[in-house]
N, C-alpha and C positions, 0 to 999 in steps of 0.2 A: 768559249765558242759562241759565236753569234747565232741565234735561232732565227731561221727564215720565217718571215711574216709574223714574227712575234713583236709585240709592242711593249716598250718600257716607258711607263708613265713617270715623268719627273715632277715630284710633288714636294716643293719646299714648304716647311711648316714653321711658323713663328707666331706664338701666342694666338692660335687660331681656334680655340675651343668653341667659340660661338657658332661657327659654320662648318667646322671640319667634318663632323659626322654626315652632314648633308652632302658634302663633296664626295666623301668616300662611298656613300650609298649610290650616288649617281654613277660612279665608276663601276661599282659591282653590279649595277643593273644593265651594263652594256650587252647588246646582243652578240657582239664579237667577244669571245671569251679568252683568246690567246694573248694575254698580257700579264705584266707584273707591275706593281706600284713601288717605285723607289721613293720612300717617304723619308726625307731628311729633316729631323727635328733640330732646327737651327737655334738652339739655346733658349727654347721657350720657358717661360716662368709660370705659365698657367697650367691648365689640365690637358694640354694638347697631347703630350706623350702618353698619358693614360688612355686617351681615346684611341690613339694609334695602336697601342698594345692590345686593347680590347678587340679591335677589328682584326689585327694580325693573328690573334688566337683563333679566330673563326675562319680566316681565309689565308692559306699559305702563300698566295701570290703577293702579299704585302710584305715588303722588306723594309725594316726600320733601321736608320742610322741616327744616333742621338749624340750630340756633342755641343760644345760651347758655340756661341754665336760667331759666325764668320761673314754674314751678309749674303744677299741673294745670288750674286754672280758666282761666288765661290761654291755656294750650295748647289746651284744648277750644274756647274761643271763637275762637281764631285758625284752627283747623282748620275750624270751621263757616263762617267767613267765606270760606274758600277753596273750600268745597264747591260743586259744580255740580249736584248732584242735587236732586230734589224732596223726598227723604227723607234723614234723617240716622240712621245706625246707630251704636251705641256698642259698643266692645269694648276691654278692657284688654290689655296686651301679654303677659299670662300666662294668658289665658282661651281657651276653645275654643268656636267656633260650630259647632253640629251642621249637617250638610249641607243640610237643607231649611229652615233658619232664615229666610233672606231670602224664599224662595218663599212660605212660609206667612204671614209677616208682611205682605208686599206684598198678598197676596190679602185678608187681614183688614182692612187699613187702607183698601183701595180699595172695600170693601163699603159704606162710609158716609163722606160728606164731613165729618161731624161728628167723626170719630175723629182724634185728634191724637197719640196714643201707643199703641203695641202692645208689650206685654211677653209673657211666657210662663213656663212652669214650667222649672226648672233643677236641675242636680245641683251639689252642692258637692264639690270634689275637693281632695286635698292636693298637696304638691309632687311626689309620685311619680305623680300622675294617678289615684290610687285614690279611688273615690266614698265620701265620708263620710256623706252623706245626700241625700235628694231633697226639694226644696221645691216643693210643688204650689201654684201661685199662683191665687187665685180669678179667674175670668174676667169677672165682672160688675162694671160701673162702681160700683154702689152698695156692693158688698163691698170694693172697693179703697179707696173713700173712707172707709169705716168703719175699714179697716186703718190708714189714715193717722193715726188718732187714737192709735195705740199703737206703730206701727212703720213701717218702710219695706218694703212687700211686694215691690217690684220690684228685681231685680238690675240695677245700673247698666249693666253691659256687655251686657245682653240686649235693650235697648229699640230700637225704631224710631220716629222722631219725624217728624211733618210739618214741613218746614223753615219754612214760613210761620208756623206756630204757635210754633215755637222763637223766631223773630225777634220775633213779637208779644209773647211772654212776657218778652223781654229777655235771652234766653240764660242762661248760667250766672252766678250771683252770686258775688262775692268776699267777701261779708259773712256767710257762714254756715259758715265753717270747712270741715271735711271732709264736710259733709252737703249738698254742692252738688246732688246728685241728688234727694234728697227735696224740697229747696227748689224745684227746677225742676218736679217732678211736680205739686206743689200749685198752682203758678202755671199750669201747662198745664191742670189740671183746671177752672180758671175759664174757660178758652177753649173747650174741647171735651171729647169723651169719651175717657177712658182705659180700655183693656181689656187683657186678656191672652188669648192663645190657649191651648187646653187642652194643646197639645203641649209636650214637653220640647225646648227649642231651644238650650240653652246649658250650658256647664260653667264654673262660677266657681271659680277656684283660690284657696285660702287659703294664703298663704305668710308666712314670718316677716318679710319686708321690705315687705309690702303695707300700705296705709293703714289697713285694718281692724285690723291687728295693732299697728302702730306709733303710731297716733293714737287709740286707743280711748277714753282719758279725754277728750280734746278733742272727739271725736265725740259722746260721751255728753252733754257740756255743751251743745253746739250743738243736739243732737237734743231735749233738754228744752225749749230755747227755741223750737224749731220746733213742737213738740207744743203748747206753751202757746198759741202764736199761732194754730194751726189750731183748737184748741178755742174760743178767743175769737171767731174769725170764723165758726164753724160750730156753732151751738147744737145739742145732741144731742137726737134724738127716739128714743124707745124703739122697738126692733124687736120686733114682736109675735111670739107663738108661731106663729101662722099663717104669717107671712112667713118666719120661720126654717125652718119645715117645707117651705114651698114652694120656697125657694131650695135647700135640701138635696136635695129630690127632683129638682129640675131638674138639678143637677150630676150626680147619680147616673144619671139617665136618658140623659144625653148621653155619659157615659163611666163605666162601672161602677167600675173600679178607681181611675182618676184622680179621678173624681167624688167618691168616698168621701173621699179625701184633701183635696179642695177644700172639701167640706162641713165636715170637721173643722177646717180652717183658719178658715173663717168662724165657726164656733161658738167656737173658741179666741179669735178677735179680739173677739167680742162679750162673752165672759167677761172678758177683760182690760179692755175698756171699762167693764164693770160695776164692777170694782175701782177703775178710774181715777175713775169718778164719785164713789165713796166718798171717795177722797183729795181730790177737787176740791170737796168741800163739798156733795155731793148724795147723802147716804147712802141715803135712801129710794128715790130713783130708781135708784141702783146696785143695791140689793137686789132691786128689782122686776125689773130687767133680768136679773139673775142667776137669779132664779126662773123667768123666761120661758125661758131657755136650758135649765135643768134639766128643765122640763116638756115639752120636745120629745120625750123618749124616752130610750132607753138611751145613745145617743151623747152627747146634751147633759148628762144626769145624770152620766155618767162624767167628762166634761171638767170640769164644775163641781166635782165632789167631789174629783177629783185636784188641781185648782188650789187649792182651799181647804185640803186636807191639806198641800200643799207650802208654802203661805203660813204655815200654823200651825207647821209644822216648822222653817222657816228664820227666820221673823220673831219667833215667840214662844219657841221652844225654842233658837234660836241654832245649829241644825245641820241 
């Protein structure tokens, strides 16, 4: 029986002894306490299982499954099938959930039955836990859909998903390589609303053994295929200067500092979309969209001019 407002955390574990305890500690420090952790030990050969067992002995909310290696997608779908919560939360075994993450995400998803996924802004950290940079994720559904045309704006380990929507979408697919997260977000967006909260809720660790580092070429190949499919299924409509100004003003009015970063992220995405239009055989439409961004004011003009200079330098001058 699914427990209402209960969160099931999907935690795949593979040779994660270096950071696993820090990840588990971050989950157990959550201000929202109604959750379980479905930890699937995916054939680890290091001390990961011992760490899981040590924590499970102290907290009965930790459920351990341990078996031979099957890979990330099979592991995630298996964990989701075992989940008893109304919501599924993701985190990887080297990442950190900030203390109010679940509290804030539960409040946001319960604001509307149409919401199927809640993300949030996040910090990117290195193996020593030092913050490399901050990623301000646009909160509006329209802006996230636009971002899907050029990138994946949501950190996989930061999301909260309505379980019914996850099941309706078919769960994670094994046919998209290491871009299983982007592929799922796009399918969920056909079912309901995807948003992000303005708060920083997560720290994503970049390390030398992570998928982003070890499978970058494969990821790039599958991401190109995903983007081509998204463009084919979603014809692009120009975003007007008025709409860009309105969205930017709305972000800044809600959160002055964070809002400025979100506004810039939106303008960056639309600038990249403009260039993508040119590459995809719609140069006039692309140039028109680029001009609309530049005409929004200093921020838009700076972003467009910087992107064009960078493109000229690297693509025409080779440096």
